[in-house]
VEXDREN-2710 file (C-alpha; in Angstrom, 1 decimal):
% VEXDREN-2710
k/r/px/py/pz
1/MET/6.7/54.0/60.9
2/ALA/5.9/54.8/57.3
3/LEU/8.6/54.3/54.7
4/GLN/8.4/55.6/51.1
5/ARG/11.3/53.4/49.8
6/ILE/14.2/51.8/51.5
7/ASN/16.9/50.0/49.6
8/THR/19.3/48.5/52.2
9/GLY/21.4/46.6/49.7
10/TYR/23.2/43.9/51.6
11/GLY/22.7/45.5/55.0
12/ALA/20.2/44.8/57.7
13/LEU/16.9/46.5/58.7
14/ARG/16.2/46.3/62.4
15/LEU/13.0/47.6/63.9
16/ASP/11.9/47.6/67.5
17/GLY/8.3/48.4/66.7
18/ASN/6.0/47.3/63.9
19/LEU/6.6/47.6/60.2
20/THR/3.3/48.6/58.6
21/VAL/2.9/48.8/54.8
22/VAL/0.1/51.2/54.2
23/SER/-0.1/51.1/50.4
24/THR/-2.4/48.5/49.0
25/THR/-0.2/48.0/46.0
26/ALA/3.1/47.9/47.8
27/ASN/5.1/44.7/48.2
28/VAL/7.9/43.7/50.5
29/TYR/10.6/41.8/48.5
30/LEU/13.1/39.8/50.5
31/GLY/16.2/38.0/49.2
32/ASN/17.8/35.2/51.0
33/VAL/17.7/36.0/54.7
34/THR/20.7/34.4/56.4
35/TYR/21.2/35.0/60.1
36/PRO/23.3/36.7/61.3
37/LEU/24.6/38.2/58.0
38/GLY/21.3/39.9/57.3
39/SER/18.0/39.6/59.3
40/ILE/14.7/41.3/59.9
41/PHE/13.8/41.7/63.6
42/ALA/10.2/42.8/64.2
43/SER/7.3/42.1/66.5
44/ASN/4.8/42.0/63.7
45/VAL/4.9/42.6/60.0
46/ASN/1.5/43.5/58.6
47/THR/0.7/44.1/55.0
48/SER/-2.4/44.1/52.8
49/GLY/-0.4/43.2/49.8
50/ASN/1.9/40.3/48.9
51/ILE/5.2/39.3/50.6
52/THR/7.5/37.8/48.0
53/ALA/10.6/35.9/49.2
54/SER/13.2/34.5/46.9
55/GLY/14.5/32.4/49.7
56/ASN/12.9/30.2/52.4
57/ILE/10.4/31.4/55.0
58/ALA/11.2/29.7/58.4
59/SER/9.4/30.1/61.7
60/THR/10.8/29.2/65.1
61/SER/7.5/29.9/66.8
62/THR/6.1/27.3/69.2
63/ALA/2.5/28.7/68.9
64/TYR/1.1/28.5/65.3
65/THR/1.4/29.6/61.7
66/GLN/-1.9/30.8/60.3
67/ILE/-2.5/30.5/56.6
68/ALA/-5.3/31.9/54.4
69/SER/-8.8/30.6/55.1
70/GLY/-12.0/30.9/53.1
71/ASN/-14.8/29.0/51.5
72/THR/-14.8/27.3/48.0
73/ALA/-16.2/30.4/46.3
74/GLN/-13.3/32.5/47.6
75/ARG/-10.6/30.5/46.0
76/PRO/-8.2/32.7/43.9
77/ALA/-9.4/33.1/40.4
78/GLY/-6.1/32.1/38.9
79/GLY/-4.4/29.4/40.9
80/VAL/-0.7/29.0/41.0
81/LEU/1.1/25.7/41.6
82/GLY/2.0/25.5/45.3
83/MET/-0.8/27.6/46.8
84/ILE/-2.3/26.3/50.1
85/ARG/-5.3/27.4/52.1
86/TYR/-8.0/26.2/54.5
87/ASN/-11.4/25.5/52.8
88/SER/-14.2/26.2/55.3
89/THR/-16.8/24.7/52.9
90/ILE/-15.3/21.2/53.1
91/SER/-13.5/21.7/56.4
92/SER/-10.2/20.6/55.0
93/TYR/-6.8/22.0/54.0
94/GLU/-6.3/22.2/50.3
95/GLY/-3.6/23.0/47.8
96/PHE/-3.4/24.0/44.1
97/GLY/-1.3/21.2/42.4
98/ALA/-1.5/18.2/40.1
99/GLY/-3.9/18.7/37.2
100/SER/-3.9/22.5/37.8
101/ALA/-6.7/22.0/40.3
102/TRP/-7.5/22.5/44.0
103/SER/-7.4/19.2/46.0
104/SER/-7.5/18.2/49.6
105/LEU/-4.3/18.0/51.6
106/GLY/-5.9/15.8/54.3
107/GLY/-6.5/12.0/54.0
108/VAL/-7.1/10.3/50.6
109/LYS/-8.9/12.3/48.0
110/SER/-8.9/12.5/44.2
111/VAL/-8.1/15.8/42.4
112/ASP/-11.8/16.1/41.2
113/GLY/-13.0/15.6/44.8
114/TYR/-15.3/12.7/43.9
115/ALA/-13.3/9.8/45.4
116/TYR/-12.2/10.1/49.1
117/ILE/-12.1/8.5/52.5
118/THR/-13.6/10.1/55.7
119/ALA/-12.9/9.1/59.3
120/GLU/-16.1/10.4/60.8
121/ALA/-19.6/11.5/59.6
122/SER/-18.7/15.2/59.8
123/ALA/-16.0/17.3/61.4
124/GLY/-16.0/16.6/65.1
125/ALA/-18.7/14.0/65.0
126/GLY/-16.4/11.5/66.6
127/ASP/-18.1/8.3/65.4
128/ASP/-14.7/7.0/64.0
129/VAL/-16.2/5.1/61.1
130/LEU/-14.2/4.9/57.9
131/ARG/-16.4/5.7/54.9
132/PHE/-15.2/5.1/51.3
133/TYR/-16.6/7.2/48.4
134/SER/-16.1/6.5/44.7
135/GLY/-16.3/8.9/41.9
136/SER/-16.3/6.4/39.0
137/THR/-19.9/7.3/38.2
138/GLY/-19.2/11.0/37.8
139/SER/-20.3/11.9/41.3
140/SER/-19.4/10.9/44.9
141/LEU/-21.1/7.7/45.9
142/GLN/-20.4/5.8/49.2
143/VAL/-19.3/2.3/48.3
144/MET/-18.0/0.9/51.7
145/TRP/-17.8/1.6/55.4
146/ALA/-15.8/0.0/58.2
147/SER/-16.5/0.3/61.9
148/GLY/-15.6/-1.7/64.9
149/GLY/-18.7/-3.9/64.3
150/ASN/-18.6/-4.7/60.6
151/ILE/-17.4/-3.9/57.2
152/SER/-20.1/-3.2/54.6
153/VAL/-19.8/-3.3/50.8
154/LEU/-22.7/-1.2/49.6
155/PRO/-22.9/-1.6/45.7
156/THR/-25.6/-4.1/44.5
157/THR/-23.7/-5.3/41.4
158/ALA/-24.7/-8.9/40.6
159/ALA/-22.1/-11.6/40.2
160/THR/-22.2/-13.7/37.1
161/SER/-18.5/-14.9/37.1
162/THR/-15.4/-14.9/39.2
163/THR/-14.5/-11.4/37.9
164/THR/-17.9/-9.7/38.5
165/GLY/-20.0/-8.6/41.5
166/ALA/-19.9/-6.0/44.2
167/LEU/-17.0/-7.8/46.0
168/GLN/-14.2/-9.7/44.1
169/VAL/-11.4/-11.6/45.8
170/ALA/-8.5/-12.6/43.5
171/GLY/-7.1/-15.0/46.1
172/GLY/-8.6/-17.3/48.7
173/ALA/-11.1/-16.2/51.3
174/SER/-11.2/-17.7/54.9
175/VAL/-14.3/-17.2/57.1
176/ALA/-14.0/-18.3/60.7
177/GLY/-17.7/-17.8/61.6
178/ASN/-21.0/-18.5/59.8
179/LEU/-21.5/-17.4/56.2
180/TYR/-25.0/-16.4/55.1
181/ILE/-25.6/-16.0/51.4
182/GLY/-28.9/-14.5/50.1
183/GLY/-28.5/-15.0/46.3
184/SER/-31.1/-14.3/43.7
185/ALA/-33.0/-16.3/41.1
186/GLY/-32.3/-19.4/43.1
187/ASN/-28.5/-19.1/42.8
188/ALA/-27.0/-18.4/46.2
189/ILE/-23.5/-19.9/45.7
190/VAL/-21.8/-20.1/42.3
191/ALA/-18.3/-21.6/42.3
192/THR/-16.0/-22.6/39.5
193/GLY/-13.7/-24.5/41.8
194/ASN/-14.1/-26.8/44.8
195/ILE/-16.2/-26.1/47.9
196/THR/-14.8/-27.9/50.9
197/VAL/-17.0/-28.4/54.0
198/THR/-15.9/-29.8/57.3
199/GLY/-19.4/-30.0/58.8
200/ASN/-22.9/-30.9/57.7
201/ILE/-24.8/-29.2/55.0
202/LEU/-28.3/-28.6/56.3
203/PRO/-31.3/-26.8/54.7
204/THR/-33.1/-24.2/56.8
205/ALA/-36.5/-25.9/56.1
206/ASN/-37.5/-29.5/55.7
207/VAL/-38.3/-30.8/52.2
208/THR/-37.9/-27.3/50.7
209/TYR/-34.7/-27.1/48.7
210/ASP/-33.0/-29.1/46.0
211/LEU/-29.5/-30.1/44.9
212/GLY/-29.3/-29.1/41.2
213/THR/-32.2/-28.5/38.9
214/SER/-33.7/-30.3/35.9
215/GLU/-31.5/-28.2/33.6
216/LEU/-28.4/-27.9/35.8
217/ARG/-27.4/-31.3/37.3
218/TRP/-24.5/-32.6/39.3
219/ARG/-22.3/-35.1/37.5
220/ASP/-20.9/-37.7/40.0
221/LEU/-21.8/-38.2/43.7
222/PHE/-19.1/-39.9/45.9
223/LEU/-20.2/-41.1/49.3
224/SER/-18.0/-42.9/51.9
225/GLY/-21.1/-44.0/53.9
226/THR/-23.2/-47.0/53.2
227/THR/-26.7/-45.7/52.7
228/ILE/-28.9/-43.1/51.0
229/ASN/-32.3/-42.4/52.4
230/LEU/-34.9/-41.4/49.7
231/GLY/-38.3/-40.6/51.2
232/GLY/-38.0/-43.5/53.7
233/THR/-36.5/-46.0/51.3
234/THR/-32.9/-46.9/52.1
235/ILE/-30.4/-47.6/49.3
236/SER/-27.3/-49.3/50.7
237/ALA/-24.0/-50.5/49.3
238/PRO/-22.8/-53.4/51.4
239/ALA/-19.3/-54.9/51.1
240/GLY/-18.6/-56.4/47.7
241/GLY/-19.9/-53.5/45.6
242/ALA/-23.5/-54.6/45.5
243/LEU/-26.5/-52.3/45.6
244/ALA/-29.4/-53.1/47.8
245/VAL/-32.9/-51.5/48.2
246/SER/-34.4/-52.2/51.6
247/THR/-38.1/-51.6/50.7
248/GLY/-40.3/-51.0/47.7
249/ASN/-39.7/-51.7/44.0
250/ILE/-37.1/-50.7/41.5
251/VAL/-39.1/-49.3/38.5
252/ALA/-37.7/-48.4/35.1
253/ALA/-40.6/-46.0/34.3
254/SER/-39.2/-44.9/30.9
255/SER/-41.0/-46.1/27.7
256/GLN/-37.8/-45.9/25.7
257/ALA/-37.5/-48.6/23.0
258/SER/-34.4/-50.7/22.7
259/THR/-32.4/-50.4/19.5
260/SER/-29.2/-51.9/20.8
261/THR/-27.6/-53.6/23.8
262/THR/-27.1/-50.2/25.4
263/THR/-30.6/-48.7/24.9
264/GLY/-34.1/-49.3/26.3
265/ALA/-35.9/-48.6/29.6
266/LEU/-33.6/-51.1/31.4
267/VAL/-30.1/-51.9/30.3
268/VAL/-28.0/-54.6/32.2
269/ARG/-24.4/-54.7/31.1
270/GLY/-23.5/-57.8/33.0
271/GLY/-25.5/-60.9/34.0
272/ALA/-28.7/-60.7/36.0
273/GLY/-29.3/-63.0/39.0
274/ILE/-32.9/-63.1/40.1
275/ALA/-34.0/-65.3/43.1
276/GLY/-37.7/-64.7/42.5
277/ALA/-40.1/-64.8/39.6
278/VAL/-39.8/-62.4/36.6
279/TYR/-43.0/-61.2/34.9
280/ASN/-42.8/-59.6/31.6
281/GLY/-46.3/-58.9/30.1
282/GLY/-47.3/-62.5/30.3
283/VAL/-44.0/-64.3/30.2
284/HIS/-43.2/-65.9/33.6
285/ILE/-39.6/-66.8/34.2
286/SER/-38.8/-68.5/37.4
287/SER/-35.3/-69.8/36.6
288/GLY/-33.1/-71.1/33.8
289/ASN/-33.5/-70.1/30.2
290/ILE/-36.2/-68.1/28.5
291/VAL/-37.8/-70.7/26.3
292/ALA/-40.7/-70.0/23.8
293/ALA/-41.9/-73.6/23.6
294/SER/-44.7/-72.9/21.2
295/GLY/-44.4/-74.4/17.8
296/THR/-46.2/-71.4/16.1
297/ALA/-44.4/-70.6/12.9
298/SER/-43.4/-67.0/12.1
299/THR/-44.7/-65.6/8.8
300/ASN/-44.3/-61.9/9.6
301/ALA/-43.3/-59.5/12.4
302/THR/-46.4/-60.2/14.5
303/THR/-46.5/-64.0/14.4
304/GLY/-44.4/-66.8/15.8
305/ALA/-43.6/-68.4/19.1
306/LEU/-41.9/-65.2/20.3
307/VAL/-43.1/-61.8/19.3
308/VAL/-41.3/-58.6/20.5
309/ALA/-43.2/-55.4/19.8
310/GLY/-40.2/-53.2/20.5
311/GLY/-36.5/-53.5/19.9
312/VAL/-34.3/-56.3/21.1
313/GLY/-30.8/-55.7/22.5
314/ILE/-28.6/-58.7/22.5
315/SER/-25.0/-58.6/23.6
316/GLY/-24.1/-62.2/22.8
317/ASN/-24.4/-64.4/19.7
318/VAL/-27.6/-65.2/17.9
319/PHE/-28.2/-68.7/16.6
320/THR/-31.1/-69.4/14.2
321/GLY/-32.2/-72.6/12.6
322/GLY/-34.3/-70.9/10.0
323/TRP/-34.1/-68.0/7.6
324/ILE/-33.8/-64.3/8.5
325/ILE/-36.4/-62.7/6.3
326/PRO/-37.3/-58.9/6.0
327/THR/-41.0/-57.9/6.4
328/SER/-41.0/-56.6/2.7
329/ASN/-38.9/-56.9/-0.4
330/VAL/-36.0/-54.6/-0.9
331/SER/-36.9/-52.6/2.2
332/GLN/-34.5/-53.5/5.1
333/ASN/-30.7/-53.3/5.3
334/LEU/-28.0/-55.3/7.1
335/GLY/-25.9/-52.6/8.8
336/SER/-25.9/-48.9/7.8
337/THR/-23.6/-46.3/6.2
338/THR/-21.9/-45.8/9.5
339/SER/-22.2/-49.2/11.2
340/TRP/-20.8/-52.0/8.9
341/TRP/-20.7/-55.7/9.5
342/ASN/-17.1/-57.0/9.5
343/ILE/-16.8/-60.3/7.6
344/PHE/-19.6/-62.3/5.8
345/TYR/-19.3/-66.1/5.8
346/GLY/-21.7/-67.7/3.4
347/LYS/-22.2/-70.1/0.5
348/SER/-23.7/-67.7/-2.0
349/THR/-25.3/-64.4/-2.5
350/GLN/-27.9/-63.0/-4.9
351/ALA/-28.3/-59.3/-5.9
352/GLN/-30.9/-57.4/-7.8
353/TYR/-28.4/-55.3/-9.7
354/ALA/-25.9/-56.5/-12.4
355/ASP/-22.4/-55.0/-12.0
356/LEU/-19.3/-55.1/-9.9
357/ALA/-18.0/-51.6/-9.1
358/GLU/-15.3/-49.9/-7.2
359/ASN/-15.2/-46.4/-5.8
360/TYR/-12.6/-43.9/-7.2
361/LEU/-11.9/-40.2/-6.6
362/ALA/-12.8/-38.2/-9.7
363/ASP/-11.7/-34.6/-10.5
364/ARG/-15.4/-33.6/-10.7
365/PRO/-18.9/-35.2/-10.5
366/TYR/-19.8/-37.5/-13.4
367/PRO/-23.3/-38.9/-14.0
368/ALA/-24.0/-42.6/-14.4
369/GLY/-23.1/-44.0/-17.8
370/THR/-20.1/-41.7/-18.3
371/VAL/-16.9/-43.4/-19.6
372/VAL/-13.9/-42.5/-17.5
373/GLU/-10.2/-43.1/-17.7
374/PHE/-7.3/-43.1/-15.3
375/GLY/-5.8/-39.6/-15.1
376/GLY/-6.6/-36.0/-14.2
377/ASP/-6.0/-34.3/-10.9
378/LYS/-7.4/-37.2/-8.9
379/GLU/-7.7/-40.9/-9.9
380/VAL/-10.1/-40.8/-12.8
381/THR/-11.3/-38.2/-15.3
382/ILE/-13.6/-38.1/-18.4
383/SER/-12.2/-40.3/-21.2
384/ALA/-10.4/-39.0/-24.3
385/PRO/-11.1/-40.5/-27.7
386/GLU/-9.5/-43.9/-28.4
387/THR/-7.8/-43.7/-25.0
388/THR/-5.8/-46.7/-23.8
389/ARG/-6.2/-45.6/-20.1
390/VAL/-9.9/-46.5/-20.0
391/ALA/-11.1/-47.3/-16.5
392/GLY/-14.8/-48.2/-17.0
393/VAL/-18.2/-46.8/-16.8
394/VAL/-19.8/-44.8/-13.9
395/SER/-22.3/-47.2/-12.4
396/SER/-25.8/-46.2/-11.2
397/ASN/-26.7/-49.2/-9.0
398/PRO/-23.8/-51.6/-8.5
399/ALA/-24.7/-55.1/-7.2
400/HIS/-21.5/-55.1/-5.2
401/LEU/-19.4/-52.0/-4.4
402/MET/-15.8/-52.3/-3.4
403/ASN/-13.8/-49.6/-1.5
404/GLY/-17.1/-48.4/0.0
405/ALA/-15.5/-46.4/2.8
406/LEU/-13.7/-44.1/0.4
407/GLN/-14.4/-40.4/1.2
408/GLY/-13.9/-37.2/-0.8
409/PRO/-15.6/-34.5/-2.7
410/ASN/-16.2/-36.5/-5.9
411/VAL/-16.4/-40.3/-5.3
412/VAL/-17.7/-42.2/-8.3
413/PRO/-18.5/-46.0/-8.5
414/VAL/-16.8/-47.3/-11.6
415/ALA/-18.2/-50.5/-13.1
416/LEU/-15.4/-53.1/-13.7
417/GLN/-17.5/-56.2/-14.6
418/GLY/-21.1/-56.9/-15.5
419/ARG/-23.8/-55.1/-17.5
420/VAL/-24.2/-51.3/-16.9
421/PRO/-25.9/-48.4/-18.7
422/CYS/-23.4/-46.5/-20.9
423/GLN/-23.5/-43.4/-23.1
424/VAL/-22.7/-44.3/-26.7
425/VAL/-22.6/-42.7/-30.2
426/GLY/-24.0/-44.8/-33.1
427/PRO/-24.0/-46.7/-35.2
428/VAL/-23.7/-49.6/-32.7
429/ALA/-24.5/-53.3/-33.3
430/LYS/-25.2/-55.8/-30.7
431/GLY/-21.9/-57.5/-29.7
432/ASP/-19.7/-54.7/-31.0
433/LEU/-16.5/-53.9/-29.1
434/MET/-16.9/-50.5/-27.4
435/VAL/-14.0/-48.0/-27.0
436/SER/-14.0/-44.3/-25.9
437/ALA/-15.5/-41.8/-28.3
438/GLY/-14.4/-38.9/-26.0
439/PHE/-16.4/-36.6/-23.8
440/GLY/-17.5/-39.6/-21.7
441/PHE/-19.2/-41.5/-24.6
442/ALA/-18.4/-44.9/-26.1
443/LYS/-18.4/-46.0/-29.8
444/THR/-17.9/-49.1/-31.9
445/ASN/-14.3/-50.3/-32.8
446/ASN/-14.0/-53.9/-33.6
447/HIS/-10.2/-53.6/-34.2
448/PRO/-9.1/-51.9/-31.1
449/GLN/-5.6/-51.4/-29.6
450/PRO/-4.7/-53.0/-26.3
451/GLY/-6.2/-51.1/-23.4
452/GLN/-8.9/-49.4/-25.4
453/VAL/-11.8/-51.9/-24.9
454/ILE/-14.6/-50.9/-22.5
455/GLY/-16.8/-54.0/-23.2
456/LYS/-19.4/-55.3/-25.6
457/ALA/-22.7/-53.8/-26.6
458/LEU/-26.0/-55.5/-25.6
459/GLU/-28.2/-53.2/-27.7
460/GLU/-28.1/-51.5/-31.1
461/VAL/-28.1/-47.8/-32.1
462/THR/-28.8/-46.7/-35.7
463/GLY/-27.1/-43.9/-37.5
464/GLN/-24.9/-41.4/-35.6
465/ASN/-27.4/-40.9/-32.8
466/LYS/-26.5/-40.6/-29.1
467/ALA/-28.1/-43.0/-26.7
468/ILE/-27.7/-44.9/-23.4
469/ILE/-27.6/-48.6/-23.9
470/GLU/-26.4/-51.5/-21.7
471/VAL/-22.8/-52.6/-22.2
472/VAL/-21.2/-55.7/-20.7
473/VAL/-18.1/-54.1/-19.1
474/GLY/-14.9/-56.2/-19.0
475/ARG/-15.7/-58.4/-22.0
476/VAL/-13.1/-58.2/-24.7
END
């Protein structure tokens, strides 16, 4: 039956045969079809155009509903959201949706088609192996597969931390069977936490593998057993905390010199009990004290009854019946800038230098011989003319320095007593009282006010010349 145009309004069109639309541009437009108010009854409806329905299309057939089918190249040029078809190229149903693109309707697949999961090698292959593909590299790449026999992670990304590598587990991992690790560059297992083992740890070959390296070493080794076997020699720890070596020697092979009680090739923090003889380069000690019975006097570092070529570490007191003399004059120290002796008990001392000084914080660096006064941003500053706040003269080599531990950006030793080089402006006569001339210099004033006197001159300066002379500080 051919129809040019039928407008049924709200009525019904009932056909006992086929409704064939011949025109290639004609469309069948249907509104909401609600049975039994208005229905279309037909055996077949064939059209080469579009069927557009403003309502729902429902089928009560128990056989099938066939949709459009074609390859990838036959997709509509302009897709519309909601279109579905069967793609014979990829053997999968697809729809035009999110991202305005065609994507698979079967299984898990990204819109661009790079990332997906398959359940067999190809349609109908029946191997039933899950294969996982990733598209993060810009193309499809198989990254994992899972079968009844195993699960394989295929990327070869190296692990350098707990958040790198081909397989990363954020929580714990339990393995009931054996675990084989290949590793690379000698690092098979790298763990930032604990590794707990309930069985033995055995190498696959004898005398082949190490625990640690010369650069990467284990810290502490805790053993509940009583022995360690090292190449046939047994080291044991019997009751009481002692350490015993069954055979062979204990050799301190290092040539490290001793500079304190905690340095040297062999350091013993407690006492040493030795049942046999002790040989030390010619000194034979069988028991008791070490006594150098020779009466040879010591006149230098290589003579005397006892000569030690290296350092000596002594944790106890040292008693001497003679002098302690350095090998050369003004060359050795007692203590250092970081290791000080505590209290000195003695009858008298003698020093090469001539003044008693004390460290103060200055507002800037000042050279030796500068007259300073109390004031400024810190403790002392350069002196003003005729100042009554005079502190003293910056010393170059004090015989005794007090407040030696003072630290700061500008620490200056200020001479308080004794003779010290001082910047002066002439004329100066020997014995003159010296007061501040300003700018760090001193000058003569034999009628000073209280608090102005620096000291007395030991040398003379003619005219109004500037010079550095010795002044006895603290003499008024």
